[in-house]
N, C-alpha and C positions, 0 to 999 in steps of 0.2 A: 520493632512494632510500632504502631501509631494508631490514633483514633480517627475514624472516618464517620461522621453522623453519630450513631449511638454504637457503633460496632467497633470493635479492637482487632485490626488485622496485622497478621506476623509475616513478614518476608523473611525467608532462610534460603542460604544456597551454600554449596561445598559437600554436601552429604550424600545427594543422589545426582545421577546422570553426570559424573564429572568429566566425561570424554566428551560431552557437548560444548560448543562454544560459549553457551551461556545456559543456565538451568537455575530457575527460581521456583521454591515451594510456595504458595500462598495460602494461609490459614485463617480462618474467620468462623469463629465457635467451632462446630463439628466438620465444617468444609475444609477440603484438602485437595488442593489443585496444583500440577506439576506443570511448569512451563520451560519447555527446550527450545533453542534455536542453533542451527547448523548451517553453514554456508560453505561453498567450495573456495579453495583457495584462488583460483584464476577463473575468469569469466570471458567468454568471447564478446566482443561489442555487438549485442543485440538491438539496442536502442530501446530497451526498456528492463526493468528489473524482473527477473523470473521468481517472484516470492509465492512460496506455497504456505497457507495457514490452514491448519487441521485442528479443529475444536472437536472433542468427543466427551460425551457423558457416559460413563459405564453404567450398565444397567446394575451393576453390584453397589455402585455408589448410593443408591436408594434402596438397598436391600432387596432387590429384585432379581428374577432370573429371566432371560430372554424367553419369550413365549412361542417362538418358531420351533420348528422340527428339530433341529441340530443344537438347540439350546446354546447358541452362539452369538457375539456381538456381529450385528450386520453393517452395511453402510451407513453412512451420515443420514439422520432424519432430518427434516426441514428445519426446525429449531437450530440443529449444530451447524448446518450451512450458513444460517443467517447469522448466527454468532461468528463463525470463521470469518464472513466478510466484514463484519463491525471490526475485528481486530485487524484485519487487513487494511481496511479504510483508516484505521488510527495509525498504523505502522508505516505503510507505504510511503506516504508524503514526506517523511522525515528522513529517508535515505537520499543520499546525495545521487544525482542524476548519472553521475560518472560509474556509481558502484552498480554493476550489473552481473554479479557473480549468482549463482543459482543458490538460493536460499530457502529453508523451511523453519516455520516455527509449529511447534505441536503443543498444544494445550490439552490436558486430560485432567478429567474431575475424577478422582479416586473416591471421593467421600463429600456427599452432598447434606446441605443443611437448609431446610424451608425458612429459616430464621434470618437468612442473608442473601445477598443477591449474587449468584454465581456467574451472571453475565460482567458485572463489575469487578468481581474477583479474579475473573478470568483476562480481563483487559489489564488489570493492574499486574498480574503475574507475567503475562507475555511481555508488555513493556518494560518492565524489571528485567526480563532475562536478555532482552535486545540490549538493554541500557547498560548491563555490565558486561556484556559480550566485547568481542575485539572487532565487531562489525562497525563501520562507520555510520554514526546515528545521532540526529539532532535532538537528543532526549535530555532530560526525562519527561515522561508523557504519561497520563493515567486516563481512566475512564470510570464514570459509574453512571447507575441509573437515579434519577431523580424524580420523585412523584409528589404530587399535591394532594394530601390526604386532611379532609376537613379544614382545608383553607391553610395549612402549615406544610410548607416544604419539609421533605424529608429525604436527604441524600443517603445513598446505599439502602433503600427500603427493601423489604422482603417481598419476594413476587407474589404472596398470598394476599398481598394488599391490593393487587393489582385492580380488582373490581371496585374498588372504593376510591381509587384514584381518579381526579379530574385532570390530571396533566401526568403523562409519563413520557420522560425524555430519557434516553442515554447519550451523555455528552462525554467527549474525549477531548482532551487539551493539554497545554502546558504553559510554562509561563508567558509565553509569546502569544498566547490566545488559543481560541477553540479550533481543533483541528477536525472533528467530525461531531455531528449531531444528527440523531434520529429520534423519532418519536410521535406521539399522538396526544390530541387534547381536545377538550371542548374549546367554545370560543372565548378566547382571552385576549388581554390588550397586549400591545406591543411592549408597554413598560412591565407587564407582568412576564412575559418571556425573558425580558432583559435581566429582570431580578433572578429569575431562575437561572439563568446562565451564569450570572454573579455568583449565586449560592452554590454551585457546583464547583466554579473555580476556587473559591474559598475552601470549600470540603475536600478537594483534591491537593492543596498546598503541603498538608503533613504527609500526603503519600509521596510527592515529589522529592522533599526533603529526605524521606525514608530511602527512596532510590538513590540519592546521592550519596547518603551516608553507606548504603550498600555497596556501591560501585567503589567508594573510597576504601572501603575494607576488603574487597574480594574482587574487584573489577579487573579488566584485561585491558593492556593498551590498545588502543583503536588502530585499524588497519589504514594505511595512507592510499589515498586514491588518487590515481594519477589522470588528469584531465587529457583528452585528446590534444597531441602536440600540434596537428596539422591544422594550420588556420584555414577558416572558410573564406576562399576568393569571393570578391565581391561579384553579384550577379548584375547581368547587364541591365542598363537602365530602362531598356526597353520591354525587357521580358519581366521586370519589377512591374512596372506600369499597366502591362498586360494583366498579369496576374491580379493585382489590386483591382483594375477595372472589371475583371469576370467575376470576383468574389462580390461585388456590388450588385450583380444581377439578382433581382429577386425570383424571377422565373427559372424554372429548373433546364427546359430546353435550350434557350439562349445563353444561360450560364455554363452548360456544357460544351455549348458550340465555341464560346469565348475561351473556355479552359483549354480546348483542343487547339485553338490559334495560339495560346501561350505555350502550349507544350510544342507546338511546331517553332514557336520562336527561340525556346530553349534550345532545341535540336539543331537549329540553324546558329545559334551563337556557340554551342558546343563545336559544331564542325568548323567556324570561322576561327575558333581559339586554340582547339587542339588538333584539328584534321584527323577526326576520328567519329566512328559511328557511336551514337549515344542513346542510353536506354534511360527513360524518363520516367520517374516515379509519379504517382498519382498526385497531380497538382492540388486536389482539394485538401492533401494532408499539410500543405502550407509551405512544402519544400520540395525542390527536385534533386534527385541523385543521378550523375552522369557517369557511366562507367566507359572509359575510353579503353578501347583495344587496338592494337596494332593488327595488320592483315588488310585483307581486301574490304571494300566497301559492299562486297556480297553479304556480309553477316555470318551469323552461324550457319544457315542451311547453304551456304554457297557451294558449288563442287569446288571451286578454286580455293576456298578457305575451310577446310573441316574443321570440327569441333576440336579435335586433338591438336589442331596446330596453332588455335586461337589463344593467345596468352592475354591475362588481364594486366594491363599496364599500371593504372591507377585509379582511384576511386575520388572524384571531386564532387562535394557537397555543397549546394547552395541554400542559405535558410534565408527566409522570408520572414522579417521580426513584424 
């Protein structure tokens, strides 16, 4: 347990959802939130992390019965979608780029309490679940809602005070700095905003220490993530110069024409270096990927080189820094 603002928060693990890779129960007064995380053991190289975050507030958590015909929980409402995005933006930047296994974080509110901030409690529970799991993660990280009520900054303030707040920020971060910040306020000075961020960082420190203690007591060894062993070959100086020049063109039509010339230069470079037909990714993404294939130069649609006889030889990626 730890104190955050005027509230005591308790983090527990090991009793519920023990088959998940990480599961943490967060309590604050009468609020009860369960966060679980699972991930595939292996994942194909996708170029991104397929992370799904699902935040749900049960109607029964506030003592209500759904008012639809079937009296059942339905799909996520707008508030739940927005909180899911807050959790995603807090966690996603802290995974290594080489980790691309399909992952899922579920955060469910089983009991609510108007006296504490459920959004902040959901951020803490999700971050703690990932921190104690075996997923590679640069934690700990936490999040909370910070409000300025009658000129006084209050971390982890209750949502019932939203109408009285001149400043309403949701801040997530760790010991290295802020990861995500969202909110609204009236006209405030830059110094006041910096003071708010510093106040949130100080309020989060007990939570980060508690997550470290929880990991030391019940954490799993982290997975090792192997970087791509294939070195990226250098790009032709001519292609590099063509792309850099194209990206500095302000107008759309001339820039598109310049990028088309850059793609043509990359194709020619692939043809000269590998004697193969290249497929070029969109140059505006900042890199080219050329798939070299054996067979005739007629390509996929050639009668002399049918699809079933074309074999992928190698994939060469060129990265522009």
